[in-house]
N, C-alpha and C positions, 0 to 999 in steps of 0.2 A: 733212711733217717739222717737228716742233716743235724750237726751239732747245735749251731746257733743261727737263728734267722732274725734279722733286724728289719722292721717295717719302717721305711722312711729314710731318705738320703739327704736330709737337711744337715745343718751343723751338728746337732745332737746325735743323730744316727751315725754320721760319718765319724765323729769323735769316738763313739763307743766302738765302732768297727775297727778303727786304727789301734785303739787301746787293747782290744782283745787280740788282735794280730801280734802285737808286741809281747803279749803273754803266751803266745803259741797256739791260740785257738783258731780253728777253721770257721770262717764266717761267710754267710750268704746274706746279701742285702737286697730287698725288694723295694722298688720305688717307681713312681711315674713322674714325668717332667712337670714342673710348675706350669700352671695354665695362664698365669698373668705375669708379665714382666714388671718387676718391682725394683725400687731403689730404697736402700736403708742407710740411715746415718749411724755411724759407729765411732767410738773413741779409739785412741791409741791403745788403751787398756784392752779393748775387744780384739784389736789386731794382734796384740801380744798373746792373748789367750788362744786365738786361732792358730798362731804359729806353734805355740807350745803343745797344742793338741795334735800337731803333725799336718795341719791343713795348709801347706805352703803353696801348692799349685793353685789352690782356690784364690789366693791373694795376689797372684802374679800380676794380673791385669784388672782386677775387679774393684780396687779401691782408689778413689780420687780425693785428694785433700780439698777442703773448702772452709771458708771463714763462716762461722755460724753467728747469726744475729738473733737476739732474743728481745721480744716485746712482751713484758709480763707485769701485771699490776701497775700499768701506766708508765713503766720505766723501760727505756731502750738502751741496750748495751751489746757489745760484741763478746761472745764467749770464746772458748778455746777452739782450735781447729777441729772440725768434724770431718770424718772420711765417708764419702758416699760410696756405698757398696752396690754395684750392679749385679742383681741377683741372677740373671741368666748366665752372665760370665762366671760368676762365683759358683753357681751350680755345676757348670761344665768342669771347672777346676776341682770341685769336690769329687766328681766322678773319676778324674784323672788321679787324684791322691789315692782313692780307693783301689784303682787298678794297679797302681805302682806298689801298693801294700799287699797285693794278692787277695783282695776281697772279691768274691764272686758277686757280680751285680746282675740282677734280673730286672729289666725294664717292663713294668706292667702295673695294672691296677689290681689291688687286693679286693677280691669279691666277698670272701668270707673267711673267718678264722674260727675253728672249733678247737677248744682247749680242754684238756683233762690232766689228771695227775701223771699220765704216761707220756704226754707230749702235746703237740699242736699240729693240726692239719690246716694248711693254708691254701685256699683256692685263688688262683691268679688268672686274670683275663688273658686268654691266648696261650696259656702254659699248662702243663700238667700240675696237679696238686703236689704240694711240697709238705713233707713231714719234718718236724723240728723237735729236738729235745728241749731246747730253751728258746724263748721268744722275747725279743726286745721291742716294745711298742714306742716308736719315735715318729709317729705321723702328725705330731703337733696337735693343734685344735681339732683336726679332722679325725683324730682317734676316737673310737666309740667311748662314751662315758660309762663308768662302772659304779653307779650309785650317786647319791646326793653328797656333794662335797661342799667346801666353803666357797661361796661366790661373792664377789663384790657387786657394786651397782651395775646394772645391765648397760653395756656400752657398745657402740658401734663406730667403726672408723670407715669413712667414705673416701676412697683414694681416687683422685682424678689425675689422669695422665694425658698429655698432649704434646704435639710437636710445635716448638716455638722457634725463634731466631737464634742461631748459634751465638755464644758469648762466653762469659766467665762462669766458672763453677761456684755455686754458693748454696747456702741453706739458711733457714730461719724458723723460729717458733713464735707463735702469737697466741695470747689468751683472748677469748671472745666472751661475750655475755652469756652464751649458752654452750660453751665448749672451748676447744683449742685447736689450733691448726699447725701442722708441720709442712714446710714447703721447701722445694729444692729445684735447682736447674743445673743441667750438665752443659759442658762446653759445646756439645753437638746440638743443643737446643731442646733436648728432652726436658719437659717440665712436669713436676709432681706437686700436688697439693692434697694433703690428707687432713680431713676435718673429723675430729673425734667428739661425739655427742652422746647424750643420755637417750636410751631407747624410748623411755616412757614420756619424757618431757620435751623432746626436740620438735614434735609436731611435724615430722617429715611427710612430704607428699608421697603418692604412690610411685611405683617403680618407673612408670612411663615418664613422669615429670621430674624425677630425682636429679637427672643430669643438669637440666636447666635450672633447677633450684640451687644446686651447688654453684653453678656459674654465677647466679644472682648474688649469692652470699659472698662469693669470692670478690665480686665487683664492689661490694659494700665495704670491703676492708682496705683502708689506706695502706696498710703494710703490704698486703698482697698485690695491690695495684703498683706500688713502688717497686716491689721485688720482681714482678714479672713484666712490668713495663707496659701493660695494656695492649699487647700485641695480639693478633688473631690466634685462636687456639685450634690448630689443625689436628684432625683425627682424634678428637676428644673422647676419652673412654672413662668409664666408671667401674670401680670394683669395691663392693661393700663387704666388710668382714667384721666378725665379732672381736672386740678387744676387752671383753669382760674378764676381770681377774678370777681365775678358777684354780682351786686346789683339789685334786682328786683325793678321795678318802683313803684309798689304798694304792700304793705305788710299787709294791714288790711282793711277789709270792715265791713259792719254792722253786718254780721253773719259769718265771716270767718277771719282767721289770718294765717300768715306764720311766722315760727320760724326757728332758726338754719340755716343750709345751704340752706334751701328752701327760706329764706328771703334774706340772704347775704352769699356768699361763698368767702373766701379770699385766696390769695396766701399762700401756706404752709410756706413760709419763714417769713410771717408776725406774726407767732405765732402758738400755737397749735389749731387745728381745733375744738377740744372738747370745749376748753375755749370760742372760738368765738361762737359756737353753744349755749352754756349756757348763754352767755351775752345777747342774745335776748330772750331766753326761760324763764329766771327767772322772767322777768317783765310781761310775757304774761298772767299768771293766773289772775293777778289783772286787766289787760286790758279786758280780757274776762268777768270777774265778773262784771265789769262796763257796758259792752255792753249788758249783759243779764239782769242785775238787775236795772240799772239806765240808761235807754235809752235816757233820757234828756242830758246825758253827752257823747253821742256817738261821736260827733265831737271832743271833748276833748280827749277821749280815743284813737281814731284813730290817732290824731295828735301826741300824746305822743309816741305811738309805732313807727309810721313812722319816726319821728325825731330821736328817739333813735337808730333805726336800721341804718339810714343813717349816723349818727355821728359815731357810732361804726365802720361801714365799712370804712369810711375815715380815722379814727384813725389807724386801723389795716393796711390799705393800705399804709399810710405814714411811719409806722414802717418798713414794708417790703421794701419800696423804699429806706430808709436810710441804711438798711442792704445791699441791692444790691449796693448802692453807695460806701460802704466800700471796695468793691472789685475793685481795680484800675488797674489790670493787663491787662484786655482786654476791654478798654473803647469803642472801635469801633465795637465790635462784636454785631450783632443785638439783641442777648439775653440780654446782660447787658445794652446796650444803651437804649432799650425800657423801661426796668424795673427801671432804676435809675431816670427816668423822669416822671413816672406815680404814682399817679393820678394827681399831680400838683406840684407846687414849694413851697407850704405853709410849714412852718417849723412845725415839729411834736410837739415841746415844746417851747412855746414862753416865753420870759423873763417876770417875774412877775412885775406887776406895780399896787400897791394898789390904786392909784388915777384913774386908768382906769377901776376899778370894776364898774359894773352897777347892779342896782336892777330892776328886772322885774317880772311881773306876768306870771307864766308858769305852765304847767301840772306837778303834783307830785303824788306819790303814798301814800295814807293816809287811814289807817284802812280798807285795802282790796279793795279800789276803787281808780280810777283816780280822782284827785281833782285839784284845783288851789291854788297856794300860791306864796308869794314873794320869789324869789331865787336870788342868787348872780351870775352874769354872769362873767366868767373869760376867758382869752385867751385859756386856756387848757380845760375848761368846758363851751363851748358855750351854752349848754342847762341849765346850772345853778346848783348851790349847794344850797340845802335847809337846811340840818342839818349837824352838826359836833358833834359827841358824844351826840346826842339827843337835841342839842341846835340849834335853828333857827339862821342862821347867818345874814340874811338880816337886822333885827333890830339892831344887833351889829355893822355891817358895817356902817349903817346910823348914829348911835350915835357916833361912833369913829371919824367921820369927824368934830365933834364939842365938844366932851367931852374927858377927860383924860381916858386912857386905864384902869387904876386901878379902876376908878369909874364904867365904863361900864361892866367890868368882875367881879365885886365884888360879885355878887350873885351866881357864879358858884361853883360847888364842886371842890375838888382838881384835880380829873381826868378830869372833863370837862374843867377846866381852862388850864390844861396842853395841852390837845388835841386842844382846840380852839386857844390858843396862838401859837402852832406849825403851825396850818393852816394859821393863820394870817401872821406869819413870812414868810411862803411859798408864800404868795400872795404879798410880798414886803412891808408889814406894818413895819414901823419904830417906836417903842415905844417912 
């Protein structure tokens, strides 16, 4: 019987494994290699999150900076620097990070998982079956579904990859009448063009004609022609994958947990997929530690993970909705019409109102376990804020309703005072 088994060695699975090792748990991770070489655009924020998760070897050679161009709603401009992440190199680095941390890694395809209250039996291609006390599902969108969850408009992304002429590193995003495209080229001439469309309204041809159809659509785009230069596309390949936003109905049990895209997978326009995967994975080791070592807090730990995943999903979905709404040229096309209205009409960022802040008892992460504490509930943080710069904010908010600010904040250090005052002002506090 193995203590903890993680299925999947992507960023989410690797981050959970490293977090569990830091908490003293033995971990076995099962994964097969990625079948398609991909390139992903990430921000500095994502790189920082990967480093903080302990995935340093994975970033050693995998990220290349590029200037990102955006063509949206008829406007053209240069955005911030985007980093192009070479997934084969990144995946090799992930495995090295895992090895250095003492995580046992089994390379193989999971054939079957049988789960019960007593544990999990995992059948692996080419290996003996493995028994686990606790299971972490981190196989992304490939993880088996567990019932009907919340789904966005059905979406597919068609990734084209080919060899072009070596040149400068760059990336771009373009909105189209029936979808949008992300494109990138590396200094070695590797080129990528990913077209995201609506499954029902795209009118895509059969599989045999799909590659030529993508080439035709790419040639019709002035942005793509200018970006790639109209050069021959050698060794052109196509990879189709679902990019429908999906929230699983249940993401945590007494002896299992789902993280990353296996818990929630969002539309690629909502932000970077790696950052979204890490958002749920970074909290998971503490949740697992609580489930294993403090069973009396099982309900609290499960509630924490479920609520956090649901809230993250809705936040990312609303960000994507607002990006879609920014494109005004084709309001009646089914692609844009469906996505500018989903998941709801709630505003992504509400106006701050200090008088509307509430103090409630809620699950928090404390000393490696899920615990309960008083938090401040805001419009943007409905699950609550516990600390700012190491200072509990609930007692401060309570006192500020009857005492002068100078008196309430008098005992803080200079840095704490600066950060807490900044947070209070952002919540609409008027000194």
